[in-house]
Backbone as a chain_set.jsonl record, in Angstrom:
{"seq": "MTDMEDSNLFITEDGSHSIFSNRFGVSYHSKFGAVDEANHVFINSGLRFKAVLQQKISILEIGFGTGLNAFVTLLEAKKRNLYIDYVGIEAYPISIQQAQQLNYSELFPLEDNPDLFLKLHQCPWNIQTQLNDHFSFEKILEKFEAINYANRFDIIYFDAFAPDAQPELWNDEILTKMYDALIPDGILVTYCAKGSVKRTLKRVGFSIEALPGPPRKREMTRATKSLTS", "coords": {"N": [[8.734, 79.721, 35.356], [7.474, 77.182, 37.727], [4.823, 77.58, 39.318], [1.998, 79.06, 38.793], [1.238, 81.036, 40.298], [3.469, 82.671, 41.159], [3.972, 84.323, 38.713], [2.72, 86.723, 36.288], [0.6, 87.195, 33.755], [1.028, 89.537, 30.995], [0.076, 92.354, 28.234], [2.265, 93.375, 25.771], [3.989, 96.52, 24.287], [3.607, 95.757, 21.56], [1.495, 94.163, 21.226], [1.978, 91.305, 21.668], [2.203, 89.01, 23.932], [3.782, 89.208, 27.409], [5.633, 87.952, 30.257], [5.397, 88.533, 33.887], [7.42, 88.229, 36.54], [7.22, 87.392, 39.533], [9.296, 86.526, 41.401], [11.53, 87.094, 40.674], [10.984, 89.631, 40.091], [10.909, 91.132, 37.913], [10.045, 90.851, 34.296], [9.843, 89.174, 31.527], [9.999, 89.896, 29.338], [10.722, 93.118, 27.106], [8.869, 95.71, 27.934], [7.753, 97.129, 25.874], [7.464, 95.504, 23.61], [7.541, 92.355, 23.054], [7.732, 90.899, 21.403], [8.965, 92.241, 19.363], [11.403, 93.013, 20.8], [12.947, 90.409, 20.757], [13.264, 90.076, 18.035], [14.619, 92.252, 17.087], [16.658, 92.117, 18.863], [17.647, 89.071, 18.963], [17.134, 88.004, 16.42], [17.453, 89.862, 14.283], [20.318, 90.91, 14.874], [21.626, 89.05, 15.584], [21.255, 86.261, 14.537], [20.437, 86.731, 11.74], [22.436, 88.383, 11.101], [24.776, 86.12, 11.139], [23.818, 84.531, 9.247], [24.157, 85.618, 6.87], [26.882, 84.578, 6.395], [26.434, 81.752, 6.486], [24.782, 78.489, 6.487], [24.155, 76.408, 8.095], [23.791, 77.078, 11.476], [24.597, 76.803, 14.807], [23.266, 77.304, 18.13], [22.938, 78.675, 21.27], [20.916, 79.136, 23.792], [20.461, 81.512, 26.648], [18.634, 80.958, 28.989], [15.667, 80.448, 28.348], [12.754, 80.546, 28.904], [9.792, 81.837, 27.783], [10.163, 81.011, 25.413], [9.704, 82.283, 23.428], [11.965, 83.34, 21.947], [13.28, 81.355, 20.751], [11.076, 80.492, 19.168], [10.572, 82.322, 17.156], [13.122, 82.026, 16.193], [12.922, 79.39, 15.12], [10.808, 79.977, 13.096], [12.337, 82.056, 11.467], [14.379, 80.451, 10.238], [12.912, 78.594, 8.664], [12.0, 80.371, 6.919], [14.057, 81.423, 5.691], [15.771, 79.307, 4.762], [17.776, 77.984, 6.755], [19.272, 75.592, 8.738], [19.066, 75.018, 11.988], [20.679, 74.133, 14.847], [19.607, 74.084, 17.731], [20.064, 74.685, 21.602], [18.556, 75.051, 24.381], [18.468, 76.648, 27.644], [17.585, 76.57, 30.795], [16.566, 77.3, 34.063], [14.259, 77.357, 35.456], [11.512, 76.495, 34.517], [8.634, 77.815, 32.93], [4.937, 76.818, 33.28], [3.149, 74.041, 31.336], [0.796, 75.04, 30.819], [0.944, 78.12, 31.318], [2.473, 78.201, 29.033], [0.024, 77.94, 27.407], [-1.156, 80.183, 27.428], [0.005, 81.946, 26.391], [0.415, 84.22, 23.421], [1.664, 83.757, 21.197], [1.419, 82.117, 19.043], [-1.165, 82.737, 17.662], [-0.226, 85.462, 16.757], [1.455, 84.497, 14.949], [0.35, 82.676, 12.822], [0.345, 79.181, 11.547], [-0.284, 77.262, 9.318], [0.139, 74.894, 8.495], [1.157, 73.839, 10.804], [0.02, 74.194, 13.343], [0.291, 74.08, 16.162], [2.927, 74.5, 16.786], [4.385, 76.025, 18.267], [3.46, 75.348, 20.866], [4.952, 72.758, 20.988], [7.345, 73.416, 21.656], [7.453, 73.728, 24.394], [6.085, 71.26, 25.057], [8.24, 69.269, 24.455], [10.242, 66.885, 25.511], [12.505, 67.18, 28.372], [16.263, 67.76, 28.133], [16.957, 66.357, 25.859], [17.284, 65.698, 22.726], [15.186, 67.054, 20.116], [13.841, 66.381, 16.929], [12.382, 69.08, 15.189], [11.567, 70.073, 12.994], [12.392, 70.228, 9.294], [14.19, 72.297, 9.779], [15.049, 72.447, 12.066], [16.34, 71.593, 14.419], [16.32, 70.895, 18.294], [16.744, 71.277, 21.607], [16.417, 71.379, 25.368], [17.706, 72.176, 28.373], [17.401, 71.235, 31.366], [18.348, 73.143, 33.602], [20.506, 75.0, 35.939], [22.14, 77.985, 35.027], [24.957, 78.396, 35.662], [25.741, 75.82, 35.837], [26.444, 74.912, 33.278], [28.533, 73.779, 30.662], [30.126, 74.123, 28.097], [32.345, 73.701, 25.368], [33.634, 75.306, 22.428], [31.537, 75.13, 20.726], [29.211, 76.596, 19.928], [27.952, 78.932, 17.572], [26.29, 81.101, 17.88], [25.148, 82.891, 20.661], [22.129, 83.424, 22.547], [22.016, 85.668, 24.549], [19.982, 85.738, 27.437], [19.293, 86.104, 29.838], [17.556, 87.213, 33.003], [17.61, 90.658, 33.994], [20.618, 92.292, 35.318], [20.617, 93.68, 37.381], [18.484, 92.098, 38.494], [19.572, 89.319, 38.817], [22.507, 89.325, 39.681], [24.473, 87.484, 39.83], [24.656, 86.248, 37.457], [26.227, 87.185, 35.432], [28.44, 87.814, 35.916], [32.228, 87.585, 36.148], [32.721, 84.698, 35.849], [30.554, 83.532, 34.712], [30.325, 84.764, 32.382], [32.707, 83.937, 31.1], [32.214, 81.29, 30.507], [30.216, 81.353, 28.808], [31.983, 82.591, 26.904], [34.108, 80.524, 26.178], [31.948, 78.682, 25.488], [31.228, 79.19, 22.734], [32.499, 79.088, 19.221], [35.523, 80.081, 17.651], [35.067, 83.302, 16.291], [32.29, 83.231, 16.983], [29.388, 84.849, 18.029], [27.834, 86.789, 20.953], [24.645, 88.168, 21.678], [22.831, 90.124, 23.294], [20.472, 91.688, 25.092], [21.045, 93.76, 26.746], [22.702, 96.356, 27.727], [24.437, 97.556, 29.728], [27.256, 99.335, 31.368], [28.959, 98.128, 33.118], [28.252, 95.348, 32.515], [29.598, 95.451, 29.984], [31.906, 96.105, 30.224], [32.996, 93.853, 31.465], [32.575, 91.817, 29.821], [34.648, 92.451, 28.003], [37.003, 92.207, 29.656], [36.705, 89.331, 29.95], [37.533, 88.704, 27.164], [36.348, 89.374, 24.88], [35.17, 91.151, 22.274], [33.642, 93.929, 21.532], [30.296, 95.313, 20.648], [28.429, 98.27, 20.41], [24.962, 97.988, 19.622], [22.143, 100.004, 18.048], [19.549, 99.627, 20.17], [16.394, 97.659, 20.758], [12.897, 99.024, 20.286], [12.442, 101.762, 22.235], [15.018, 101.502, 23.955], [18.207, 102.722, 23.984], [20.457, 101.279, 23.383], [22.005, 97.821, 22.713], [24.213, 95.182, 22.83], [26.557, 93.366, 21.266], [28.665, 90.715, 21.307], [31.862, 89.553, 20.069], [34.039, 86.402, 19.897], [36.981, 85.999, 19.882], [39.088, 85.37, 16.524], [41.424, 83.873, 17.041], [41.27, 82.567, 19.122]], "CA": [[8.304, 79.454, 36.901], [6.431, 76.212, 37.894], [4.111, 77.7, 40.172], [1.176, 79.558, 38.208], [0.769, 82.065, 41.277], [4.686, 82.908, 40.843], [4.037, 85.246, 37.698], [1.739, 87.384, 35.739], [0.454, 87.461, 32.45], [0.434, 90.995, 30.332], [0.459, 92.185, 26.967], [3.282, 94.26, 25.268], [3.083, 97.39, 23.502], [3.538, 95.331, 20.334], [0.424, 93.293, 21.142], [2.382, 90.195, 22.225], [2.131, 88.601, 25.616], [4.973, 88.64, 28.133], [5.127, 87.265, 32.244], [6.057, 89.341, 34.944], [8.214, 87.165, 37.699], [7.163, 87.836, 41.125], [10.421, 85.557, 42.109], [12.473, 88.041, 40.587], [10.914, 91.094, 40.268], [11.169, 91.861, 36.282], [9.29, 90.379, 33.14], [10.714, 88.194, 30.987], [10.402, 90.459, 27.756], [10.435, 94.731, 27.198], [7.008, 95.707, 28.163], [7.674, 98.041, 24.657], [6.895, 94.914, 22.687], [8.219, 90.953, 23.353], [8.106, 90.337, 19.711], [9.992, 93.458, 18.741], [12.453, 93.011, 21.524], [13.053, 89.403, 20.516], [13.513, 89.953, 16.49], [15.998, 92.987, 17.256], [18.172, 91.868, 19.469], [18.362, 87.781, 18.582], [16.971, 87.929, 14.791], [18.163, 90.868, 13.227], [21.54, 91.083, 15.164], [22.43, 87.771, 15.788], [20.84, 85.246, 13.222], [20.819, 87.216, 10.391], [23.935, 88.538, 11.083], [25.431, 84.895, 11.006], [23.317, 84.004, 8.096], [24.691, 86.063, 5.475], [27.869, 83.583, 5.627], [26.366, 79.843, 6.701], [23.291, 78.158, 6.371], [24.124, 76.0, 9.189], [23.971, 77.588, 12.597], [24.514, 76.369, 16.237], [22.93, 78.599, 18.87], [22.636, 78.471, 22.854], [19.778, 80.644, 24.606], [20.358, 81.233, 28.368], [17.219, 81.783, 29.373], [14.559, 79.75, 27.316], [11.916, 81.465, 29.122], [8.698, 81.656, 27.414], [9.925, 80.249, 24.441], [9.509, 83.524, 22.018], [13.142, 83.749, 20.839], [13.172, 79.691, 19.941], [9.955, 80.485, 18.368], [11.464, 83.189, 16.204], [14.314, 81.404, 15.413], [12.39, 78.471, 13.778], [10.161, 80.522, 11.971], [13.003, 82.286, 10.54], [14.949, 79.2, 9.888], [12.158, 77.905, 7.758], [11.961, 81.684, 5.972], [15.792, 81.694, 4.924], [16.365, 77.475, 4.458], [18.465, 77.327, 7.326], [19.537, 74.269, 9.737], [19.345, 75.581, 13.261], [21.095, 73.118, 16.369], [19.62, 74.86, 19.174], [20.109, 74.398, 22.892], [17.931, 76.505, 25.138], [18.917, 76.535, 29.412], [16.389, 77.472, 31.797], [16.47, 76.413, 35.508], [12.944, 77.562, 36.116], [10.798, 76.532, 33.145], [7.003, 78.172, 32.731], [4.714, 75.592, 32.952], [2.46, 74.125, 29.743], [-0.659, 75.821, 31.04], [1.261, 79.384, 31.241], [2.464, 78.497, 27.847], [-1.034, 77.731, 26.397], [-1.976, 81.104, 27.379], [0.819, 83.099, 25.294], [-0.527, 84.497, 22.216], [2.289, 83.537, 19.761], [0.864, 81.227, 17.673], [-1.886, 83.457, 17.126], [0.357, 86.247, 16.081], [2.388, 83.817, 13.494], [-0.238, 81.344, 12.582], [1.032, 78.334, 10.814], [-1.614, 76.836, 8.815], [0.844, 73.152, 8.292], [1.98, 73.08, 11.794], [-0.732, 75.366, 14.39], [0.789, 73.461, 17.527], [4.551, 74.376, 17.152], [5.227, 76.874, 19.605], [3.484, 74.763, 22.119], [5.577, 71.814, 21.025], [8.631, 73.77, 22.2], [7.079, 73.267, 25.787], [6.088, 69.932, 25.496], [9.29, 68.523, 24.189], [10.881, 66.239, 26.949], [13.848, 67.948, 28.619], [17.549, 67.151, 28.165], [16.897, 65.153, 24.991], [17.25, 66.719, 21.332], [14.1, 66.844, 18.965], [14.065, 67.061, 15.791], [11.271, 69.518, 15.095], [11.086, 70.134, 11.489], [14.031, 69.93, 8.589], [15.27, 73.059, 10.048], [15.337, 72.996, 13.246], [16.808, 70.656, 15.697], [15.845, 71.376, 19.631], [17.22, 70.511, 22.967], [16.157, 72.149, 26.281], [18.388, 71.744, 29.406], [16.353, 71.843, 32.667], [19.488, 73.229, 34.603], [21.211, 76.43, 36.108], [23.607, 78.381, 34.073], [26.149, 78.253, 36.416], [26.218, 74.282, 35.816], [26.631, 74.52, 32.1], [30.531, 73.251, 30.708], [30.783, 73.82, 26.716], [33.543, 74.192, 24.6], [33.638, 75.68, 21.177], [30.503, 74.489, 20.059], [28.259, 77.229, 19.279], [27.869, 80.029, 16.514], [25.659, 82.544, 18.558], [24.619, 82.927, 22.251], [21.293, 84.42, 23.008], [22.243, 86.083, 26.375], [18.295, 86.488, 27.916], [19.0, 86.121, 31.542], [17.177, 88.435, 33.724], [18.441, 91.829, 33.919], [21.766, 92.135, 35.934], [20.11, 93.546, 38.776], [17.469, 91.02, 39.215], [20.022, 87.919, 39.031], [23.717, 89.836, 38.806], [25.086, 85.985, 39.757], [24.416, 85.885, 35.841], [26.532, 88.009, 34.59], [29.647, 87.65, 36.397], [33.187, 87.089, 35.253], [32.649, 83.339, 35.703], [29.382, 83.045, 33.851], [30.662, 85.585, 30.83], [34.294, 83.166, 31.034], [31.968, 80.063, 30.276], [30.072, 81.848, 27.521], [33.273, 82.496, 25.447], [34.313, 79.138, 25.989], [30.864, 77.717, 24.916], [31.404, 79.73, 21.256], [33.178, 78.76, 18.827], [36.211, 81.309, 17.542], [34.17, 84.447, 15.957], [31.239, 83.59, 17.53], [28.728, 86.325, 18.841], [26.937, 86.895, 21.824], [23.979, 89.07, 21.604], [22.314, 90.539, 24.814], [19.611, 93.247, 25.086], [21.767, 94.777, 27.771], [23.99, 97.621, 27.237], [24.857, 97.957, 31.22], [28.864, 99.385, 31.145], [29.509, 97.142, 33.988], [28.197, 94.195, 31.531], [30.33, 95.21, 28.657], [33.488, 95.892, 30.713], [33.038, 91.974, 32.449], [32.719, 90.863, 28.63], [35.892, 92.672, 27.553], [37.784, 91.4, 30.423], [36.972, 87.987, 29.598], [38.208, 88.168, 26.11], [35.255, 89.589, 23.649], [35.334, 92.134, 21.542], [32.19, 94.472, 21.901], [29.898, 96.479, 19.755], [27.042, 98.965, 20.929], [24.271, 98.583, 18.693], [20.988, 100.365, 18.517], [18.533, 98.937, 20.708], [14.984, 97.771, 20.464], [11.766, 100.121, 21.096], [12.577, 102.544, 23.533], [15.948, 101.188, 24.451], [19.123, 103.412, 23.304], [21.723, 100.24, 22.944], [22.199, 96.738, 22.54], [25.514, 94.544, 22.783], [26.665, 91.95, 20.374], [30.106, 90.583, 21.754], [32.449, 88.622, 19.372], [35.089, 85.814, 20.332], [38.331, 86.505, 18.773], [39.348, 84.315, 15.419], [42.571, 83.62, 17.512], [41.169, 81.911, 20.515]], "C": [[7.128, 77.927, 36.755], [5.271, 76.346, 38.442], [3.344, 78.972, 39.392], [0.968, 81.464, 39.211], [2.362, 83.064, 41.4], [4.782, 84.065, 39.958], [2.827, 85.747, 36.82], [1.554, 87.624, 34.314], [0.296, 88.838, 31.764], [0.637, 91.32, 29.005], [1.276, 93.817, 26.999], [2.683, 95.21, 24.488], [2.721, 96.684, 21.761], [1.881, 94.494, 19.826], [0.899, 91.943, 21.602], [2.412, 90.052, 23.584], [3.92, 88.687, 26.328], [4.763, 88.541, 29.744], [6.018, 87.992, 32.933], [6.432, 88.102, 36.027], [7.596, 87.775, 38.864], [8.311, 87.445, 41.972], [11.36, 86.652, 41.848], [12.352, 89.722, 40.035], [10.902, 91.727, 38.656], [10.543, 91.06, 35.477], [10.254, 89.903, 32.36], [10.977, 88.895, 29.344], [9.96, 92.006, 28.136], [8.762, 94.747, 27.274], [6.67, 96.744, 26.725], [7.295, 96.959, 23.522], [8.302, 93.353, 22.825], [8.583, 90.821, 22.204], [9.261, 91.118, 19.205], [11.03, 93.209, 19.173], [13.148, 91.758, 20.867], [13.534, 89.371, 18.988], [14.375, 91.1, 16.544], [16.803, 92.668, 17.624], [18.732, 90.276, 19.131], [18.369, 87.639, 16.676], [18.082, 88.387, 13.731], [19.677, 91.014, 13.84], [22.301, 89.965, 15.338], [22.179, 86.763, 14.787], [21.05, 85.84, 12.008], [22.105, 87.792, 10.146], [25.061, 87.378, 10.869], [25.225, 84.448, 9.38], [23.681, 84.578, 6.738], [26.03, 84.94, 5.255], [27.732, 82.164, 5.909], [24.741, 80.125, 6.983], [23.046, 77.326, 7.541], [24.666, 76.665, 10.764], [23.602, 77.382, 13.895], [24.05, 77.513, 17.395], [22.351, 77.892, 20.32], [22.123, 79.509, 23.421], [19.827, 79.949, 25.86], [19.253, 82.08, 28.324], [16.091, 81.602, 28.551], [13.401, 80.485, 27.574], [10.709, 80.955, 28.441], [8.882, 80.997, 26.239], [10.205, 80.998, 22.987], [10.717, 83.283, 21.071], [13.426, 82.226, 20.079], [12.371, 79.804, 19.176], [10.269, 81.143, 17.062], [12.013, 82.607, 15.154], [14.057, 80.505, 14.584], [11.848, 79.181, 12.861], [11.352, 81.193, 10.907], [14.077, 81.345, 9.624], [14.076, 78.716, 8.39], [12.43, 79.06, 6.581], [13.385, 81.375, 4.851], [15.942, 80.288, 4.42], [17.596, 77.742, 5.028], [18.377, 76.525, 8.226], [20.16, 74.947, 10.919], [19.876, 74.276, 14.301], [20.541, 74.335, 17.287], [19.138, 74.239, 20.465], [19.439, 75.448, 23.705], [18.291, 75.915, 26.787], [17.959, 77.271, 29.62], [16.27, 76.177, 33.27], [15.254, 76.734, 35.922], [11.819, 77.731, 35.227], [9.331, 77.119, 33.752], [6.164, 76.657, 32.672], [3.499, 75.49, 31.517], [1.215, 75.009, 30.187], [-0.234, 77.244, 30.9], [1.51, 79.712, 29.678], [1.459, 78.441, 26.457], [-1.473, 78.948, 26.329], [-1.411, 82.268, 26.421], [-0.072, 83.388, 24.089], [0.484, 84.615, 20.835], [2.357, 83.317, 18.357], [-0.428, 81.892, 17.137], [-1.311, 84.601, 16.192], [1.159, 85.943, 14.739], [1.86, 82.59, 13.452], [0.147, 80.674, 11.57], [0.066, 77.19, 10.574], [-1.029, 74.913, 8.8], [1.144, 72.762, 9.758], [1.361, 74.016, 13.129], [0.051, 75.447, 15.673], [2.549, 74.002, 17.713], [4.962, 75.106, 18.393], [5.129, 76.117, 20.733], [4.499, 73.071, 22.02], [7.174, 71.915, 21.391], [8.693, 73.414, 23.473], [6.775, 72.103, 25.934], [7.256, 69.251, 25.099], [9.485, 68.284, 25.522], [12.397, 67.185, 27.099], [14.922, 66.974, 28.789], [17.51, 66.097, 27.137], [16.541, 65.883, 23.674], [16.172, 65.977, 20.287], [14.644, 67.079, 18.042], [12.63, 67.655, 14.991], [10.487, 69.797, 13.708], [12.365, 69.954, 10.293], [14.672, 71.238, 8.724], [15.725, 73.389, 11.081], [15.186, 71.46, 14.433], [16.748, 71.345, 17.282], [16.359, 70.513, 20.537], [16.999, 71.492, 23.748], [16.421, 71.498, 27.831], [17.807, 72.619, 30.546], [18.043, 71.91, 33.61], [19.968, 75.022, 34.856], [22.155, 76.973, 35.634], [24.709, 78.085, 34.544], [26.977, 76.803, 36.1], [26.82, 74.081, 34.034], [28.1, 74.483, 31.663], [30.413, 73.012, 28.97], [31.618, 74.392, 26.137], [33.537, 74.212, 23.565], [32.88, 75.095, 20.42], [29.399, 75.263, 19.441], [28.62, 78.568, 18.078], [27.269, 81.394, 17.346], [25.118, 81.778, 20.098], [23.605, 83.692, 22.195], [21.34, 84.749, 24.649], [20.953, 86.694, 26.69], [18.002, 86.011, 29.252], [18.302, 87.358, 32.21], [17.94, 89.225, 33.967], [19.575, 91.482, 35.131], [21.465, 92.481, 37.655], [18.945, 93.012, 39.617], [18.384, 89.812, 39.672], [21.749, 88.595, 38.651], [24.569, 88.636, 38.982], [25.475, 85.689, 38.455], [25.205, 86.592, 34.793], [27.729, 88.778, 35.199], [30.871, 87.118, 35.491], [33.211, 85.714, 34.956], [31.587, 82.677, 34.658], [29.566, 83.331, 32.669], [31.879, 84.534, 30.304], [32.973, 81.582, 30.271], [31.056, 80.741, 28.812], [30.738, 81.7, 26.404], [33.785, 81.431, 25.611], [33.133, 78.089, 25.277], [31.08, 78.111, 23.326], [32.604, 79.327, 20.488], [34.393, 80.161, 18.06], [35.511, 81.99, 16.261], [32.811, 84.041, 16.246], [30.658, 84.352, 18.298], [27.98, 85.802, 19.749], [26.285, 87.745, 21.601], [22.918, 88.943, 22.929], [21.346, 91.941, 24.613], [20.619, 94.284, 26.358], [22.915, 95.156, 27.653], [24.787, 97.929, 28.706], [26.556, 98.158, 30.998], [29.371, 98.263, 31.965], [29.795, 95.683, 33.221], [29.075, 93.941, 30.4], [31.891, 95.265, 29.345], [34.011, 94.118, 31.292], [33.325, 91.256, 30.828], [34.019, 90.896, 27.764], [36.732, 92.08, 28.558], [37.984, 89.876, 30.139], [37.511, 87.289, 28.308], [37.339, 88.681, 24.713], [35.505, 91.219, 23.377], [33.94, 92.744, 21.335], [31.852, 95.667, 20.853], [28.451, 96.764, 20.776], [26.338, 99.115, 19.728], [23.076, 99.081, 19.073], [19.919, 99.416, 19.184], [16.936, 98.775, 20.126], [14.134, 98.609, 20.957], [12.345, 100.792, 22.115], [13.887, 101.905, 24.456], [16.997, 101.683, 23.519], [19.919, 102.654, 22.359], [21.512, 98.857, 23.23], [23.499, 96.45, 22.819], [25.434, 93.473, 22.159], [28.371, 91.85, 20.842], [30.522, 89.58, 20.575], [33.932, 87.878, 20.165], [36.198, 86.057, 19.339], [38.663, 85.328, 17.794], [40.533, 83.269, 16.319], [42.496, 82.707, 18.678], [41.284, 80.26, 20.63]], "O": [[6.254, 77.741, 35.909], [4.472, 75.429, 38.251], [4.038, 79.986, 39.323], [0.675, 82.584, 38.792], [2.225, 84.232, 41.765], [5.622, 84.903, 40.284], [1.9, 84.943, 36.723], [2.406, 88.276, 33.71], [-0.789, 89.349, 32.041], [1.434, 90.576, 28.434], [1.128, 94.832, 27.68], [1.539, 95.182, 24.033], [1.823, 97.052, 21.003], [1.35, 94.31, 18.731], [-0.062, 91.303, 22.03], [2.649, 90.999, 24.335], [4.953, 88.294, 25.787], [3.798, 89.035, 30.328], [7.215, 88.098, 32.664], [5.671, 87.154, 36.218], [7.63, 89.006, 38.867], [8.412, 87.891, 43.115], [11.979, 87.131, 42.798], [13.169, 90.591, 39.732], [10.883, 92.948, 38.498], [10.344, 90.06, 36.167], [11.438, 90.204, 32.51], [11.795, 88.567, 28.484], [9.183, 92.288, 29.048], [7.849, 94.051, 26.829], [5.514, 97.102, 26.501], [6.819, 97.427, 22.488], [9.527, 93.41, 22.712], [9.765, 90.619, 21.926], [10.298, 90.662, 18.725], [11.932, 93.079, 18.345], [14.17, 92.131, 20.29], [14.323, 88.453, 18.765], [15.245, 90.86, 15.707], [17.874, 92.751, 17.023], [19.942, 90.075, 19.021], [19.282, 87.299, 15.923], [18.917, 87.917, 12.958], [20.405, 91.346, 12.904], [23.528, 89.952, 15.243], [23.177, 86.448, 14.139], [21.902, 85.382, 11.247], [22.738, 87.672, 9.098], [26.173, 87.705, 10.453], [26.085, 84.139, 8.555], [23.487, 83.998, 5.67], [26.231, 84.473, 4.134], [28.65, 81.377, 5.675], [23.97, 81.015, 7.343], [21.937, 77.375, 8.074], [25.858, 76.686, 11.072], [22.466, 77.679, 14.264], [24.625, 78.601, 17.389], [21.598, 76.926, 20.447], [22.665, 80.604, 23.573], [19.561, 78.807, 26.233], [18.97, 83.207, 27.92], [15.548, 82.588, 28.051], [12.912, 81.105, 26.63], [10.509, 79.74, 28.454], [7.921, 80.343, 25.831], [10.673, 80.588, 21.925], [10.655, 83.087, 19.857], [13.76, 82.139, 18.897], [12.658, 79.222, 18.13], [10.22, 80.527, 15.997], [11.776, 82.544, 13.948], [14.601, 80.462, 13.48], [12.325, 79.106, 11.729], [11.327, 80.918, 9.708], [14.45, 81.615, 8.482], [14.601, 78.546, 7.29], [12.965, 78.772, 5.51], [13.501, 81.192, 3.639], [16.396, 80.32, 3.276], [18.574, 77.805, 4.283], [17.276, 76.563, 8.777], [21.319, 75.356, 10.993], [19.054, 73.361, 14.336], [21.14, 75.4, 17.434], [18.159, 73.499, 20.563], [19.794, 76.626, 23.66], [18.342, 74.699, 26.975], [17.508, 78.247, 29.021], [16.045, 74.974, 33.41], [15.072, 76.3, 37.059], [11.211, 78.794, 35.102], [8.979, 76.881, 34.908], [6.608, 75.626, 32.167], [3.083, 76.447, 30.864], [0.884, 75.8, 29.304], [-1.09, 77.861, 30.266], [1.149, 80.717, 29.066], [1.666, 78.665, 25.264], [-2.187, 79.199, 25.358], [-2.032, 83.178, 25.872], [-1.142, 82.818, 23.872], [0.272, 85.255, 19.805], [2.823, 83.753, 17.305], [-0.751, 81.502, 16.015], [-1.755, 84.754, 15.054], [1.442, 86.699, 13.81], [2.437, 81.571, 13.832], [0.368, 81.319, 10.545], [-0.3, 76.368, 11.414], [-1.749, 73.948, 9.059], [1.365, 71.584, 10.037], [2.181, 74.525, 13.893], [0.418, 76.495, 16.205], [3.202, 73.825, 18.741], [5.731, 74.752, 19.287], [6.047, 75.98, 21.542], [4.637, 72.382, 23.031], [8.002, 71.005, 21.435], [9.702, 72.855, 23.902], [7.133, 71.621, 27.008], [7.195, 68.18, 25.702], [9.15, 68.989, 26.473], [13.105, 67.681, 26.223], [14.845, 65.853, 29.294], [17.969, 64.989, 27.416], [15.55, 66.611, 23.613], [16.215, 64.844, 19.807], [15.668, 67.755, 17.942], [11.907, 66.916, 14.323], [9.288, 69.76, 13.432], [13.377, 69.415, 10.741], [15.616, 71.492, 7.977], [16.546, 74.282, 11.291], [14.316, 70.742, 14.927], [17.229, 72.476, 17.343], [16.452, 69.293, 20.405], [17.23, 72.608, 23.283], [15.718, 70.657, 28.39], [17.701, 73.83, 30.74], [18.661, 70.963, 34.096], [19.775, 75.97, 34.094], [23.235, 76.408, 35.807], [25.52, 77.477, 33.845], [28.189, 76.591, 36.084], [27.551, 73.145, 33.708], [28.892, 75.166, 32.313], [30.581, 71.878, 28.52], [31.764, 75.605, 26.283], [33.422, 73.066, 23.13], [33.32, 74.507, 19.433], [28.697, 74.765, 18.56], [29.781, 78.963, 17.971], [27.811, 82.499, 17.358], [24.84, 80.627, 20.434], [23.873, 84.824, 21.79], [20.82, 84.186, 25.612], [20.685, 87.855, 26.382], [16.93, 85.635, 29.724], [18.609, 88.486, 31.826], [19.086, 88.851, 34.217], [19.412, 90.478, 35.825], [21.834, 91.919, 38.686], [18.553, 93.247, 40.76], [18.12, 89.267, 40.744], [22.219, 88.409, 37.528], [25.549, 88.659, 38.238], [26.461, 84.992, 38.22], [24.952, 86.614, 33.589], [27.979, 89.976, 35.067], [30.743, 86.457, 34.461], [33.681, 85.389, 33.866], [31.721, 81.649, 33.995], [29.197, 82.573, 31.772], [31.96, 84.343, 29.091], [33.464, 81.018, 29.294], [31.522, 80.41, 27.722], [30.486, 81.096, 25.362], [34.185, 81.251, 24.461], [33.359, 77.024, 24.702], [31.092, 77.114, 22.605], [33.682, 79.228, 21.074], [33.873, 81.276, 18.01], [35.38, 81.308, 15.245], [32.014, 84.688, 15.567], [31.241, 84.671, 19.334], [27.467, 84.686, 19.661], [26.981, 88.66, 21.161], [22.389, 87.93, 23.388], [21.646, 92.984, 24.032], [20.582, 95.505, 26.507], [23.955, 94.513, 27.506], [25.813, 98.606, 28.637], [27.169, 97.218, 30.492], [30.194, 97.488, 31.477], [30.841, 95.034, 33.183], [29.347, 92.853, 29.892], [32.835, 94.558, 28.992], [35.094, 93.545, 31.406], [34.13, 90.34, 30.659], [34.467, 89.982, 27.071], [37.34, 91.143, 28.04], [39.066, 89.289, 30.094], [37.826, 86.111, 28.137], [37.726, 88.346, 23.594], [35.901, 92.135, 24.098], [33.067, 91.971, 20.941], [32.571, 96.548, 20.382], [27.76, 96.032, 21.484], [26.651, 99.935, 18.865], [22.688, 98.832, 20.214], [19.524, 98.437, 18.551], [16.391, 99.515, 19.307], [14.404, 99.076, 22.064], [12.804, 100.068, 22.998], [13.714, 101.836, 25.673], [16.943, 101.29, 22.353], [20.15, 102.904, 21.176], [20.705, 98.675, 24.142], [24.16, 97.447, 23.106], [24.529, 92.65, 22.299], [29.156, 92.791, 20.719], [29.659, 88.834, 20.114], [34.731, 88.534, 20.833], [36.096, 86.275, 18.132], [38.501, 84.213, 18.289], [40.471, 82.043, 16.229], [43.486, 82.154, 19.156], [41.207, 79.71, 21.728]]}, "num_chains": 1, "name": "protein.A"}
């Protein structure tokens, strides 16, 4: 959100910040732990799953939001000596002032680059930036409906607001775009385990896995694009 009055900062159960969006009536992360959710859904079930077989990984994030998913991915890339090509899509970015209030840099202090989290927000839109030896980053100021990638990404972090808040982002058209954006055997990971979403994922061609969810959530979803696509 570009308007500070449209959202409210709060502390989740693991001590990390999130933002509640008044515009959409939901928070950017689980109230039971923003960092725990990001690590469980996107790092453990997405990045580490792919990193078993490859060091170079391309990631598309649908819902750049606070930048937390990109930040923990950047940290993981350095830790595991990965090279990440990361593209984040966001239609309603938070302000630099809001980003400065988030406590992710305090939770993951980096002596050699203490402002690395803020750099994600300070980077210009729609321009690829090499943040370090492990992480190429581009954020796209655009609605999800407008993206049009084909066979480019190994992983999609699908982190849009929940289907009840933004149902138009979980339909056949959008999920077909996600399917098309992945390379064969690419994966989509999301916190969402709603039955209607899983049925739509199957309908557009994905194979579905129901995985254990983050804290206080029974399940999450990992969807794989067929090797024959």
